[in-house]
C-alpha positions in Angstrom: 15.8 28.4 21.0 14.9 24.8 20.6 11.6 25.9 19.3 13.1 28.0 16.5 15.0 25.1 15.2 12.0 22.9 15.1 9.9 25.2 12.9 12.9 25.6 10.5 13.2 21.8 10.4 9.6 21.4 9.5 9.4 23.9 6.7 12.2 21.9 5.1 10.2 18.8 5.6 7.1 20.1 3.9 9.0 21.4 0.9 10.5 17.9 0.4 7.1 16.2 0.9 5.5 18.1 -2.0 8.2 16.9 -4.4 7.9 13.4 -3.0 4.2 13.4 -3.5 4.4 14.3 -7.1 7.1 11.8 -7.8 5.1 9.0 -6.1 1.9 9.9 -7.9 3.5 9.9 -11.3 5.3 6.6 -10.8 2.1 5.1 -9.3 0.2 5.9 -12.5 3.0 4.4 -14.7 3.3 1.2 -12.6 -0.4 0.6 -12.2 -1.0 0.9 -16.0 1.7 -1.7 -16.8 0.7 -3.9 -13.9 -2.7 -4.4 -15.6 -0.9 -5.1 -18.9 1.4 -7.7 -17.3 -1.5 -9.5 -15.5 -3.5 -9.8 -18.7 -0.4 -10.8 -20.6 0.6 -13.4 -18.0 -2.7 -15.2 -18.3 -2.8 -14.8 -22.0 0.7 -16.2 -22.6 0.4 -18.7 -19.7 3.6 -17.3 -18.2 4.2 -17.5 -14.4 7.3 -15.3 -14.8 5.2 -12.5 -16.2 2.6 -13.0 -13.4 5.4 -12.9 -10.7 6.8 -9.8 -12.3 3.2 -8.4 -12.2 3.2 -9.5 -8.5 6.3 -7.5 -8.0 4.7 -4.5 -9.8 1.7 -4.9 -7.5 4.0 -4.7 -4.5 5.4 -1.5 -6.0 2.0 0.0 -6.7 0.8 -0.8 -3.2 4.1 0.6 -1.7 3.5 3.8 -3.7 -0.2 4.0 -2.8 0.5 3.5 0.9 3.3 6.1 0.7 0.9 8.6 -0.8 -1.8 7.9 1.8 0.9 8.2 4.5 2.1 11.5 3.2 -1.5 12.7 3.2 -2.0 11.7 6.8 1.5 12.9 7.9 0.6 16.4 6.7 -2.3 16.6 9.1 -1.7 18.9 12.1 -1.2 17.2 15.5 -4.3 17.0 17.7 -4.7 17.0 21.5 -4.9 13.2 21.4 -2.3 12.5 18.7 0.4 14.9 19.7 2.7 13.8 16.9 0.0 14.1 14.3 -0.3 11.1 12.0 3.4 10.9 11.2 3.6 7.3 12.3 1.0 6.2 9.7 3.9 6.2 7.2 5.8 3.6 9.1 2.6 1.5 9.7 2.0 1.6 6.0 5.6 0.3 5.3 5.0 -2.5 7.8 1.7 -3.6 6.2 3.3 -3.4 2.8 6.2 -5.6 3.9 4.0 -8.3 5.3 1.8 -8.4 2.1 4.8 -8.8 0.0 6.0 -11.9 1.9 2.5 -13.4 1.3 2.6 -12.6 -2.5 6.1 -14.2 -2.8 5.0 -17.4 -1.0 2.1 -17.8 -3.3 4.4 -17.4 -6.4 6.8 -19.9 -5.0 4.1 -22.5 -4.4 2.7 -22.1 -7.9 6.2 -22.3 -9.3 6.7 -25.6 -7.4 3.6 -27.0 -9.1 4.8 -26.0 -12.5 8.4 -27.3 -12.1 6.9 -30.8 -11.9 5.2 -30.4 -15.3 6.2 -27.2 -17.1 3.3 -26.0 -19.3 3.9 -24.3 -22.7 4.3 -20.6 -22.8 3.7 -18.1 -25.6 7.2 -16.9 -25.3 7.3 -14.4 -28.2 4.4 -12.3 -26.8 5.9 -12.8 -23.3 9.2 -11.2 -24.4 7.4 -8.1 -25.8 5.2 -7.6 -22.7 8.2 -8.1 -20.3 10.2 -5.5 -22.3 7.4 -3.0 -22.1 7.3 -3.7 -18.3 11.0 -3.1 -18.1 10.6 0.3 -19.8 7.8 1.2 -17.4 10.1 0.5 -14.5 13.0 2.5 -15.9 10.6 5.4 -16.3 9.2 5.1 -12.7 12.7 4.8 -11.3 13.8 7.9 -13.1 10.8 9.9 -11.7 11.6 8.6 -8.2 15.3 9.4 -8.4 14.5 13.0 -9.2 12.3 13.2 -6.1 14.4 13.2 -2.9 14.5 9.5 -2.4 17.5 9.6 0.0 15.6 11.7 2.5 12.3 9.9 2.8 12.0 6.2 3.8 8.9 5.8 1.7 10.3 7.2 -1.5 13.5 5.3 -0.9 11.6 2.0 -0.3 9.5 2.7 -3.4 12.7 3.3 -5.4 14.2 0.0 -4.1 11.0 -1.8 -5.1 11.2 -0.4 -8.6 14.9 -1.4 -8.9 14.0 -5.0 -7.8 11.2 -4.9 -10.3 13.6 -4.1 -13.1 15.4 -7.3 -12.3 12.1 -9.1 -12.4 11.4 -7.8 -15.9 14.9 -8.6 -17.1 14.4 -12.1 -15.7 11.1 -12.5 -17.6 12.8 -11.3 -20.8 15.6 -13.8 -20.4 13.2 -16.6 -19.6 11.2 -15.7 -22.7 14.3 -15.8 -24.9 15.3 -19.2 -23.5 11.9 -20.6 -24.1 11.6 -19.0 -27.6 15.1 -20.2 -28.7 15.3 -23.7 -27.0 11.8 -24.5 -25.8 13.0 -24.7 -22.2 9.7 -24.1 -20.6 11.1 -25.0 -17.2 12.8 -21.5 -17.3 9.5 -19.9 -16.6 8.8 -21.3 -13.1 12.6 -21.1 -12.3 12.7 -17.4 -13.0 9.5 -16.7 -11.1 11.1 -18.3 -8.0 14.1 -15.9 -8.4 11.7 -13.0 -8.7 9.7 -14.2 -5.6 12.9 -14.3 -3.6 13.8 -10.8 -4.7 10.3 -9.6 -3.5 10.9 -11.4 -0.2 14.2 -9.8 0.4 12.9 -6.2 -0.1 9.9 -7.1 2.0 12.1 -8.3 4.8 14.2 -5.1 4.7 11.1 -2.8 4.8 9.5 -4.9 7.6 12.6 -4.9 9.7 13.1 -1.2 9.4 9.5 -0.3 10.2 9.3 -2.7 13.2 12.5 -1.1 14.5 10.9 2.4 14.3 7.6 1.2 15.8 9.6 -0.3 18.8 11.1 3.2 19.3 14.6 1.9 18.3 17.4 4.5 18.0 18.0 5.5 14.3 20.9 3.4 12.9 22.9 6.5 11.9 23.1 7.7 15.6 25.2 6.1 18.4 23.5 6.9 21.7 26.6 6.1 23.7 28.5 8.7 21.7 25.8 11.3 22.1 25.7 10.8 25.9 29.5 11.0 26.0 29.5 14.3 24.1 26.9 15.8 26.4 28.7 14.7 29.5 31.8 16.6 28.3 29.9 19.9 28.4 31.2 22.3 31.1 29.1 22.0 34.3 27.4 18.7 33.3 28.1 16.0 35.9 25.9 13.2 34.5 23.6 12.3 31.6 20.8 9.9 32.0 17.3 9.0 30.6 18.6 9.6 27.1 16.2 8.5 24.4 16.5 9.0 20.7 13.8 7.7 18.3 12.4 8.3 14.9 8.9 9.7 14.7 8.8 9.2 11.0 11.5 9.0 8.3 13.6 12.1 8.5 12.1 13.3 11.8 14.2 12.3 14.8 13.6 13.2 18.4 15.8 13.2 21.5 15.0 13.6 25.2 17.5 13.5 28.1 18.2 14.6 31.6 21.4 16.5 32.3 22.6 16.8 35.9 24.5 20.1 36.5 26.5 21.5 39.3 24.2 23.2 41.9 25.6 26.7 41.6 25.5 26.9 37.8 22.7 28.6 35.8 21.0 26.1 33.5 20.4 28.2 30.4 24.0 28.4 29.1 24.2 24.6 29.6 21.0 24.1 27.7 22.1 26.4 24.8 25.4 24.5 24.6 23.7 21.1 24.6 21.2 22.1 21.9 24.1 23.4 19.8 26.1 20.1 20.1 23.1 18.0 19.2 22.3 20.0 16.1 25.9 20.6 15.0 27.4 17.2 15.7 24.5 14.9 15.3 22.0 16.7 13.2 19.2 16.4 15.8 17.1 19.6 15.6 14.2 18.4 17.8 15.5 17.9 21.4 13.9 18.2 24.8 16.5 18.5 27.6 15.8 18.6 31.3 18.5 20.2 33.4 18.6 19.1 37.0 20.7 19.6 40.1 21.2 17.6 43.3 17.7 18.6 44.5 16.0 16.2 42.1 15.6 12.7 43.6 15.5 10.1 40.9 14.1 7.3 42.9 10.8 9.3 42.8 8.7 10.3 39.8 10.4 13.2 38.0 8.3 16.3 37.6 5.1 15.1 39.1 6.6 14.7 42.6 7.4 18.4 43.3 4.4 19.3 45.5 5.5 16.6 48.0 9.0 18.0 48.4 10.0 20.8 50.7 9.0 24.2 49.3 12.5 25.3 48.5 13.3 22.1 46.6 9.9 22.2 44.9 10.6 25.7 43.6 14.0 24.7 42.4 12.6 21.6 40.6 9.8 23.5 39.0 12.5 25.8 37.6 14.4 22.9 36.1 11.2 21.5 34.5 10.5 24.8 32.9 14.1 25.0 31.8 13.4 22.4 29.3 10.4 24.1 27.8 12.3 27.1 26.5 
């Protein structure tokens, strides 16, 4: 029964991934193109605000590229060594991306500090034009990503957040350009680049925190493990719940394992069926492995590996419970 859910869950996954892939690829092309324009423009106009906006765009482009590589790896089938396949690569990519962004923003802040002491002149007219074009590119990319399923997939969602932050960067650069062009306030350029760098840092922190949480096998934030254990314990015939683990394999793919202790005289399959139903229906968990046990299982010993050392009758009983969770 559990197995049937699982395959259903995955077909949904792959359908979503195709759409995500296309959305990510299109926005990657848009962003990379304008990233190059902004870098050249930044040096040409001597504007740090443009360069920091380009830094933000670079962070976008790297996020998108890593997401694409991750989707490619995640679609590989599991192997005997890597039983979950390469799903986790997606989370690893998000982590690398987050750390890189922090470095980029620190470099921008340092450069801005140098410039605040002696603001250089900036070709503000050209800068306004380039920043406006950059803004349009971001709007286009955000639109493409919004049409992909950005709520489902952590990678598409983080890419979408990047692009939104990027828009703010471009708007900042445009405002800075207008201030310099109208009043000759060249100090606006480094000030705005600091604001953009802080924006980059905030999004980097969010992505880094979330990916570290997943890599440390943290429970998904939408699920309360105490509540899940409570609901399972209410099932008829269940006397205790322990060893409950819920974790995220990769965005949108959550897994649960637990041991349920049932009254000795009860058959385990009806309890298993009920538990799976509660998990799917109430908590949206479609991939669960549940071990049903009775009083013959001694928890001070290793769980399934210990059965040969027990008395024959208990060993048989225990082997049954261990199989119970396969079906």
